[in-house]
C-alpha positions in Angstrom: 15.8 6.1 -2.9 14.1 2.8 -2.3 11.2 1.7 -4.6 8.8 0.0 -2.2 5.8 0.0 -4.5 3.9 -3.3 -4.3 5.3 -4.0 -0.8 3.0 -4.2 2.3 3.4 -3.8 6.0 3.3 -7.6 6.2 6.4 -7.6 4.0 8.1 -5.3 6.5 7.2 -7.6 9.3 8.6 -10.6 7.4 11.8 -8.6 6.8 12.2 -7.8 10.5 11.5 -11.5 11.5 14.1 -12.7 9.1 16.6 -10.2 10.4 16.2 -11.7 13.8 16.7 -15.2 12.5 13.1 -16.3 12.2 12.7 -17.7 8.7 9.0 -16.9 8.2 7.8 -16.2 4.6 4.4 -14.6 5.6 3.0 -12.4 8.3 -0.8 -12.1 8.9 -2.9 -12.9 5.8 -0.6 -14.7 3.3 -2.6 -13.2 0.4 -1.2 -9.7 1.4 2.4 -10.7 1.9 4.8 -11.0 -1.0 8.0 -11.7 0.9 10.8 -9.9 2.6 12.0 -6.5 1.4 15.4 -7.5 0.1 16.5 -3.8 -0.4 16.4 -3.4 3.4 18.6 -6.4 4.3 22.3 -5.7 4.4 
């Protein structure tokens, strides 16, 4: 089971962008994005 506590939808979007080769660190309001969800990246 993944522990995603503290992660936001913005983090999910950053993770997807990074998976497609777009090296963004934030999505939307940077105050609500903590970074990519590393547990989802293989």
